[in-house]
N, C-alpha and C positions, 0 to 999 in steps of 0.2 A: 923520535918522531917516526910514525909509521903510516904510510899511505899505499894504496894499491898502485901497481905499476901501470894499470889500465884504468884511469879515473872514470871514463865513461861507463865501462862495465860495472865498476864498483858502485857508481852512483845509481845506476839502474837497479842493481840488486838491492841496494840500501833503500831506495824509494819503495820497493815492493815490501820489504820487511817493515819499513816505517809505517806504511799504511795498515799492515795487518797486526802489528804488535806494539809499536812504541807509543803511539799517540795517547792512549788512555792514561798511561802512567805519567806522561809529561803534563797532563792537565792538573795534577794535584798540587803543584807549586812546591816551594822550598819547605814550608812548614809541614805540608802533607807528606812529602817524601821523607823528611826526617822522622815523622811519626810512624810511617809505614815500616821504615827500617828498624826502628826501636821495638815495634811490636812483632817483627819477624814475618810480615805478610809479603815482603819483597826483599830481595838481596841487593847488596851494593853492586855486585857484578851485573845483575839484570838491569838495574838503573843505568849503569855506566855503558853497558852494551847498547841499550836503547838510545842513550844520548849520542853515542858514536855513530849509530845508524842514522839518526836524525841529522847530525852534522854532515855526514857523507852525502846524504840525499840533498841537502840544501846548499852545500858548498859551491857547486858549479853556478848556482843561480844567485844566492845571497852573498857569498864570499865573506862570511862573518869572521872567519878564523885565519890568522897568519900561521899558526902552528897547532897541529892536532897531536896530542900525546897518547895515541891509541894503546900501544903496548904498555907504557908506563902507567896510564890510567887504569887499565885492567889489573895490573899488578897491585896498584894501590887499593882497588876495589876488593880484590881477593883478601888483602891484608885486613881491610875493614870488616869483611865478613867473618874472619877468624876472631877479631876483637868483639864483634857483636855476639857471636856464638859463645864466647867466654863470659858474656854478661856485662861487658863494658858499654857505657853509654856516654856519649858526648853530643853537643848540640847539632853537629853536622856530620856525624860518623857515617860514612858511606855515600854521602850526597855528591853527585857530580856537579861541579861548578867551573866557571871560566874566569879568567882574569885578563885585563888589558895588556897589550904588548909594550907597556912602559914599566912593567913590574917584573922583577927577576924571578925566574923559576929555575931551580938548580937543574943543570943538564940541558937547558934550552937557551938560545940566544935572545937578547933583548934588542930588537932592531928599531923599535919605536917608530915604525912606519917608513924607515929608510931602506934604500937599496944597499947592496953590498953584503959581504960575508962577515958576520959577527961571531965572535967566539962564544961558546956556551958558558953560561954563568956557573960558578962553582957553589953558590949558596942562594937560598931563597931570600927575597926581600922580606922585611918584617911583616908586612901585611899578609903575604903568602904563607909565611911561617905560622902566623896565627890561625889562618884558615886550616892549615894542616893539623895544628894542635887541637882544633875543634873537630877534626876527623874528616874534613872535606877531601874529595877526590878531584884533582885538577885535570880536566879533560883537554884544556888547550888555552892558547893565548889569542886574543881577539884583535882584529884590525884597528888601526888608528892612522890618521894622516900623519905626514912627516913631522915628527917632534910635537905632535898634538896641537898644531897651530890653527886649524881651520874647523868651521862647523859643518864640514862634509868629510866623508871618509873615502878618499880617492887618492891615488898616487901611482907614479911610475913603477914603484917596487911591487905592487900587488894588484893593480887595477881599481875597480870600484866595488864598494860594499853597498848593497841595495836594501831598500826599505821593504820589510815584509808586507806592508799595507799596499804598496804599489811599487813594482820594481823599477819604474821610471824615475823614482825619487830617491834622494839620499835619506838614510836614517839619521843624519846629523853627524856631529863630531864634537870633540875628537874621540869620544868613547862610542863611536858608531858601530863597531863590531860587537861590542858587548850588548848594546841596545838591540841590534838586529837579532843576535842570538837569543836573547830573552824574549823579545816580542814574537819570534817565530816558534818559541817553545823548544829550542834546541837544548837549553839548560834552564833551570828554574830561576836562576838569579846569577849576577856576575858583578865583579868589581870593575870600576872605571876610575878615571881621574878627572878633576874639574879645575881648570886654570882660568877659565873665562866663561864658564857655563858648560863645560865639556861632558858633564854627567846630565845636567838638567836639560840642555838643548836636545840631545838625542832622546832622552826620556819623553820630552814633549812631543817630538816628531814620530815616536813609535808607540804612544799610548801607555807609558810606563810610569811607575813611581821612581823618581831619581833623587837620591839624597846626597847633597853636598854638605858634609858635616863641618863642625867647627875645626879650624886649622889645628892639626896635631891629633885629632880624634883617632884617625887611622894613620899609623906611621907611614912616612914616605922613605924611611931608611932602606937602602944605604945613602939616601940624601938626608942630611939633618933637617932641611926644608927644601921644597921643590920650587923652582922658578922664582926664587927670592920671596918665598912665602905665598905666592899667588895660587899655586896648585896644591890641591888636597886630593886624597883618595876617597872615593865614594862608592855608592851601591846603586844597582838598577834591578828592579823586580816588578812583578805584576801587581803585587798587593803591598800595603803598608806593613802587614805582619811579616811577610817574607823579607822586605827591606830591613825591618827592625832586627830580625834574627841574624841576617848577614852582617849588619852594622855592628851588633854586639860581638859577633865572632871575630870580626876583623879588627876591632878597636883595641887600642893599647899602644903605649910608647916604647920605643927602643931607648936604652939608657943614654944614648947620645943625641936624641932628638932635641931640637931647639924649642919645640912647642909641646907642652904636656898638660892638656886640660884634665880636670877631674873626671873620673869615670862616671858614666851614666848607665842606666838600664833602658835601652830602647824598646825591648820587648814589653816590659811593664808599662812604659809610657804609651805604647800603641794600643794597650788594652783599656786605658783610662778615658773617660768622657771629660772633655775640657769644661772648665767653668765658662760662664758667659764672657766673651771676649770683645774688646774693641779692636776692630780691624780697619786699617787704612787701605782704601782702594786707590792705587796709583797707576796712571798711564804715562807719567813723566819719564823722559829719557835723559840721562846724564849728558852734559855737553861733550861733544866729540869733534866739532867743527866739520862734520860731514852730514849730508842729507839723509833723513830717515823719516819714516811715517809708519803708523800702525795700520795693518790690514783690517778692514771692517769686520771680517769673519772672526778674526782673533779677538778683537775688542768685544764683539757680541758674546763670544764664548766665555770670556772672563767676567763680563757683566752678569751672565747667567749664573756663573759660580758664586758671584757676590750675592745674588738673590737667594741662592741655595743656602749660603752661610746665614743670611738673615732668617730664613725659614727654620734654621736649626737653633735660633735664639740669640745669635751674635749681632752686635751692632757694627754696621759697615758704613764708613764715612769716607768720602773722597778727600784725600790729602796726600801730598807728595813729600818724600824725604828731601832734605836740602843737600844735594850732591856736591854742589860747588865745583872746585877744580879737580875733582877726583880723577878725571881722565888724564890729566897731565902726569899723574904718578904711575899710571899703568904701563905705559910704553917702555920706560927704562927698565922696569922689572921684568917685563915679558921678553923683550929683545935680548937683554943680558942673559936670561935663562936659555933662550934659543942658542945664543953664542956658546954657552957652556956645554950644552948637549951636543951641538954640532961638532965640537972638537973630538967627540968619541966616534964619529962616523969613520969607517975604514977608508972611504974614498970620497973626500969632499966634492970632487967633480961630479959625483952622482946625485948630489943634493939638488932639490928643486931650486930654480933661480930665485924664487921668492924667499926661500930659506936663506940663501946666500946674502940677499939684500937685508934680511932681518939680522943676520950675523954682523954685517957691516954697521947697521944701526946700533946693535948691542955694544959693539966696540966703542962707538962714539959716546954712548950714554951710560957706559958701565962704570964710570968714575963718580964725579961729583953729582951728576943728575940722579944716579941710582941711590947714592947716600941720602940726598935730599928727599927722594921719593919715599924711602923707608922711614925717615924721620917724620914725614907728613902724615903717616898712618894714624898716629894717636890723635892728631887734630881732626882728621877726617872722621874718625870714629865718634868723637864728641859731636861734630857737626851733624852727621847723618843720624847718629844715635839719639838726637834730641826728640825724634818722632816717637821713640819708645817711652818717653815720659808721659805721653798721651794715649798711646796705642800699644797693644800687645803684639800684633802681627801686621806685616805689610803684605798685601795681595797685589801682584802685578802679572802681566803676561810673562811667560818665559821667553818667548820670541816675538818679534813684530810681524812675522809672516808664517804661513804654513811651510811645510818642507819644501826645499829647493829641488829642482830637477837635477838628475845626474848630469854632470858636466857643465852646470850653470856657471861655475867659476873657473873652469879649466882654461888654460892658456892666457889668463889675465896676468898683467904685471903686478908687482907687489902692492903698489898704491891702490890700484883698481880693486884688487882682492880685498884689501883692508876696508875700503869704502863699502864694497858690496856685502861683506860679512857683518860689518857694523850696522848696515841698514837692516839686515835680516835679524840680527841678534844683539840689540842694544840694551837688553834688560838684565842680563845675568852677571856680567863681568864685575860690576861695582862691588858685589858681595865678596868677590875674591880679593879685592884690594883690602877690604876690612877684615877678612878672615872669619866671617860669621856664617852660620848655617842657613841653608835654604833647601826647600823640598819642592820638586816639581810634582804636580798632580795632573792627571788627564783632565782636559777641559772639553772633550768631545771631538767630533769630526767635522771637517768642512763639507760643503755640498758635494765635493768630489771624493769624499771618503778619506781625507788625509787627516791624521791626528794633529791636535793642538794641545798646548799645555798652559798651566798657570803656576806661578811659584808663590809659596808661602815663605816669607822671609822674617827672620827674627834677629835679636841681638846675640851677643856672645853666649854660648852654651845653652841655647834655647831649643835644641833638638827635641827634648821630651815634649814640650808644648806643641811644636810644629807637627810631630808625629801623631800626637793625640788628636789634633785638629784634622790632619789628613785622614786618619782612620775614621773619624766621625763623618767626614764628607764621603769617603769611600762607601761606608755603610748605606748612605742615602743614594749614592750614584750607581753603585754596583758596576764600576767600570771594568773590573777584571773579567766580567762575563762577555765583554765585547773584545773580540780578537780578530786578527786578519783572516778573512774568509768565513768568519762566524759572527754574525751580528755586526759586521763592519764592512770595510772595503774588501774586494776580492784580492787575496794575497798574490794571485798570479797576474794581476793587471800589469800592463806596461810591457816593454820589450827589452831585449838585450840580455847579455849574460855578464857575469862578473869576469873581470879581466884575467885573474890568475887564481890558481887553487892554493890550498894551504901550504904547499911547498914552495910557492912563489913562481911556479911554472905556468904554462898555458893551460886552460881548462880542457 
């Protein structure tokens, strides 16, 4: 890791350079960057230098990165330029990307939002290895709340990560750092992970495409499966084409993975026009025994998208999946996963009290309740999957509310936090229990200029259909043209600064 010893001076210098040189190249997206590198109109070093300038300029404000690999990334970029000059071509050769800080990058710690001193990893995770095999330059690791538990990206270890659309609001979580980095144009795309909506929720709240793929599509190795099968790795990008390119590059199984779906070609799928589809429009929420309601602005945004789908020739009918007791199976799997990850923390006393409560619950539910929860998955798939005998896709809100304010859930106890986050985000987690794919697409902005999202949900291995449909909607909506400060909310709105820089120290 390399950072300036004087962050304020470095940030001021970086902001000046960012305004004068970096922004135009950042606009072209992942597909555009890869094409520019292949044709030789830009070098990997130029793109990586510009990405690092943008990160340095934004870090004191957005706090999107836990680790910035400046020296290592520049060395990787130089190596990519030599390969490009020699005529080598790979899907992502020389493109600067970021990954969430629950993924191992050789030479860097994997703190997963926790405080304390973690030893550097000796090997890349399988997903990162595949990105490198595709030629990507890894510029850094993005912020996540402690063990990825919450739909906000804040914590005592690093402060608060802020939303580029309005700094007073969270970008969501737990892949909030990746979402903020992509939405702000620091990198063209990034990997995240999704255990209860943790890719789709921040994508919704930052106006991005967020793909939660089929379980096993992107390996979670060195975990054979993550959080008892709830968590999968996914992608965040501004466009469907960018998301598809990154999904293809990151996909593939490790020999010891528990889940190994057949290969798909996301890039080809995103280029296809889907046939006329039957789409179920659902606002129902699975039972959780906690109060929750749908914000009228979110409902209106999803209804507008439903009308858009009808205008594209699809049939949209109101109908709800039969979720049944799916909520009872989520908690044992989630809390047992938190228990397992918490054992790796160097100092358990530094963990958030809510994490320690989840660990205690995980110990109680980690035996028979966990085994029963896993066995129930097949039955739940049949029950919920009945809807796909009549429909091709389910359309729902991604969240029940627009983005939450920074600190909205700070200082709460474990139960109050669970109730508050379930009220805000009751729609995404059911598909994690089932292991099926879902895609967040932007649904527009609130009257206050805050992003909202809708999710396209399908049965097992339906990413090609979901991506084709998302691309069709994108062509009609042109959502990538709307960005923070340009055709949307003022990115500098709000107050406050991120709590810590990428080294974990004060700004």
